[in-house]
N, C-alpha and C positions, 0 to 999 in steps of 0.2 A: 639056275644054270644057265649059260648062254649056247645058243645052238650054233654048231659049227657050220659055217657057209661052204658050199660046195667048190671042189678045186678049181673050177673054171671061172669062178667069180674074181671081178677085178678088184683092187684095192689101191689106196695110196699109203707110201711110208713116208714119213718125214725124216728130216735128219735125226731127231731125238729117237726115233724108231730103229733107225740103221745103226747108230750108234750103240745101242743096246745089243742088237743082235751081233755086231761086230765084236763087242766086248766079250760077250759070251763065246763067240768061235775063237776067241783068242785065250780063251781058258778061265776067265772070270766066272766066278758063281753068281747067279741071280737068285736070291732068296726073298722069302717073305716071312715077316715076323709078326707077332701079335702084341700090341702094348696091353696095358693094364686094362682098358675098356675094351678089348676084342678087337679092335680096328687093325687092318694089315698096313703093314711098313715095309715098303719094297726098297732093297739093297743089292748092289752090285759088289761082290767081294773080290778085290784084285789079289793077284797073288802074292802082292807085297803092299803095305799100305793099309789104311782105315778103309771101310765100306763106304761106298757112295750112295746117297738116297736117289731113288728112281721114281719119277711121277707115276701115280697109281694108273693114270689113264694110258699111258704109254703100255703099261705091262697088259692091262686089260685089252687093248687093241691087238696087240700081238697074240695073246692067247685067243681071242675072239675069231682071228684070222688064220688060225691053225699053225702059227709060227714057233710057238712055244708051248711047251706042256709041264707038267710038274708031278711030284711024287704025292701031294696033296697030303702031307704030314703036318701035324698040329704038334707044338705052336710054330714051327719053321718049316716052309715047304721049300725044296729045291726045284728050280726051273732047268730045263735044258731045250735045246733047239731041234726041232721036227726036220724031217727031211724035207718038208717044203721050205723052212727056213734056210737050210743048206743049200737048196736050189737057188733060192732068191740070192744068196750071198755070193753064189759062184758067178751070177751074170751082173752084180751090182759093182759100181765102180770102187764102193767102199766095202766089197767084200773081202773074204779072207784072202783073194787071190792078189789084193792091191792095198796091203795093210799100210804102207807108206806114202798113199795117197794124199795130195793136200786137203785140208778142210773144205767141205762144201759149202756153198752159200746157204745160209740159214733158212732162206724162205724156199729153198729146192724141195720138191716133193716128186715122187716118181709113181708111174702106175705101174703096177704088178699084177700079172695075170695069175 
C-alpha cells in the first residue's frame, strides 16, 4: 500500500488529473475492474454512454495524494472524491464551479497545496 502524504505537501495536477476529478464531481463513476489475469482496469462510467478507460497512473496519483478513495471491493471497486479533492476543485478553474470553462492547454500543470 502507498503512504498517504501530509495535507500540507504540495503536488502538481495535470489536465488528465483534473479531468478525472471534474468528471467524478459531475456524477461519473470511477471504477476499477479486474481482467482475467487479475490486472486492474480503470474506467469512468458516465451517466449515459459507454465507459471510458482511465490511465492507471492517473488513478494511482490521485489516490496517493489523498484526492480519491475507494470501497476496496473485489472484483470491481468504486472510487469517490475526498474532501481534499472537493477543496481543490473549488479553487481550480476546471472545478465544479466552472464546468463550462474552455479546455485548458494540455501542457498546463498546477501546483496544489
